[in-house]
N, C-alpha and C positions, 0 to 999 in steps of 0.2 A: 442191163446194157451196162452199167457202171462196173459192175464184178467181171464181166466178160472181158472190159479193157485194162484191168490193172494189171494183169500181168505182162501184157504189152507195153504198158508205161513204165513197170518196173526194169523193164528190157531194155527198152529205150534210155531211160536216166542210167543205166548201168556203163555203156559206152565199151570198158575193158574190163575184162572178167579178172577175179583175183589170180584165177591159176596163169595168165599172160604176163600179169605182172612179176609174179614170183618167178616163171620161166626166165624173162627178160633180165630180172634182177641177177638170176645164177649166172646167165651167160655173160652179162655184163662183168661180173665179180671174177669169172674165169678168165677172161680176155684180159682186163687189167692188170691182174696178178702176173699173167704169161709176159716174160721181157719182150721189149719192141722197142722201135724209135722213142715213142712219146716218154717212155719211162727214162731211157738212155740219156735223152736231151734234160728232160727236167732233173732228173738226179746230179748229171754234169754240172748245169748251172747252179743248181742249189749248193753244190759242193766248193765252186770255185768262186763263185759270188755272192753267195749267202741266200739266205730263205725268201728274201723280198725279190731276189731275180729269178727264184724258182717259182715264187706266187704270180709273177707278172707273165712269166713264160707259160706259166699254168692256164693264165687268161687267155693266150692266143691259142692254146690248145681246146678250151672249151668255144671258142668262137668256130675253129674246125669241126668240131662235132656239130654244131649248129648248122653250119653249111650244108654239110653231109646229111643232116636230117631233113633240112627244109628242100634241097635238090630230090632228095630220094622221093618224098612225099610228092612232090610237083612233078614226078616223069621222070628222075633217073634211072630209077630200077625198071621202068617199062621201055628204056631207051635201051638199057643193057641186054631185057629180055628179047626185045625185037633184034638187037644187032650182039649174038653172043660171042662174035669175034673181038668186039672191043672190050667186052668184057673179059674175056680170055687174056687179051693183052696186058690188059692192065693189072690182072690177078698174076700173070708169069713175070712182069715187070715188077711187082711186090714181092715176089718171092725171090728173086734176083737180089733185089736189095735185101731182104733179109739173111739170105744166102753169103753176102757181101761182109754184113756185120756179123755173124757168126764165124768167118774165117778171120776178121780183124782181132775178135776176141780169143780164139783158140790158137791163133798163128804162136810158134815160139816169140817171147817177148811181147804179146799181146798184152793189152791194158785192161782191167776190171773198169766196169762203169762207176764201182766206187773209190777208184783212183785214179782218176782222170788227170790228163797233161794240164798244166796250168794254163791259161789262156787268157787274152786282155778283156778287161770288162767289156759288156754291150751296154748301149744306151737301152733305157726301158723300152721305146720303140722297138729298137732291134729285136730285144728279146721276144717281145711279144708278137712281132712278124715271125720270128723264128719256130717259135711256139706254134703258131698257125699254119706254117709251112710244112713243120714236121708231120703235124697230124693230117694235112691233107695228102700229105705223099705216103701216109701209113697205111699199108693194105690192109693192115687188121680192121681200121676204121671202116675201109671200103667196103670190106665183106660184112662186117656187122651191120650196116644200115642196107646194105643192098640185097644179101642175102638170107640174113639170119633173122632180124626183127620184122621184116614181113611175115614171115612164116607165123608169127603169134597173131595178127591183125584179123580178126574176124569178120569178114562179111555182112556174115547173117544177123548181128549184133546192130549192123548200121555205123554211119558215121566213119567211113574206112580212114578218112584222112585225119580226124580227129583223133582214133585210136593210135594212128602212126606216129602223129606228134607226141601223144600221151606216152606210150612206150618207150619214144626216143629218148623223152623226159626223164622217165625212170632210169634208162641207162645213162644219160649223161650223169645225173645225181650219184647214182654208184662210182661210176669212173671219176668224177671230178673230187669225190670226198677221198677214196682211195690214193689218187696222184697226191693229194695235199697232202695226206698223212705220209706220203712217201718223201714230198718236198721236205716236210719239216722232220724227217727223222734221218734225212740223207747223211747230214754231217754226223751227226752219233754213230749213226753204222758205219761210216767212211773211217773214223776214227777207232770203233771197236775193232774192224775188220785189219786196221793199219798195223795195230799191236800184235796180230795173229797172222802172219804171212802166209802159212798153210790154209787157213780158211779162207782168206782173200784169192788163193788159187783156187781153192775148189769151187768158190762162187764164180771165178771167171770162166772155170771149166764147165759148171752147171749151166749158167746164161749161155755159152756160146751153143752147149750141146741142144738146148731146149730151142734156140734160134734157128739153128741147122735143121731138128727137127720139122719145125713149122714151116720153114721155107720149103721142105720135101714135100710134105702135108698140101702145102697151098699150091704146089706145081702139078701135084699128081691129082687133086681133087676133082672130080667130076661133077660136082654139084653145078648147077644154073640158077643165074638171078632170078629171084621171084618177084612180079611186079606188083609193087604194093596195091592193096584193095581189090587185087586179080582173084 
């Protein structure tokens, strides 16, 4: 009897598979390295107001991830799966926003994220709030939690909600670690590019093009949200 029960016990204790953790880590790394609203805001604030401002802003971004993670596991993905028109509306709004960012970057006289315009310093509270709002309005974050991470939840392993939170925690760890590195290095990168105008221009065109491609793919993607634990 004990021998027969051991595999089931090990299976229940496993909760999430190593393959799911590695897959989510790879997806999170690819998403965070793709230019988007979070990166643009964090880099801009880190350069214009210093690393401390970037780190405070990153705290707001982290809370935004946590809100998305909690909402998704408690039923947001189910709502979107039941009302695909709502999901489509949010996705198209996100595509439009990314397209607008691409235009601002590529238009004649457009600015690079590493060469932002001087702005008035914000208070820590406003920095945190803007980091939070930037992430909540970030279409990449919505797609990540509503459509991508639920695909790696294995209902047969049990504890679907626990799996969702654990895998979301993996994504948050990867994303926040990379964003922190970007915040700390933003000033150094900006100085490096400022001394090389052609490199700065190439960076601007590359980022604008990537943003435009993401906007088009987002607008034309026919994937539907997957309810967590379904």
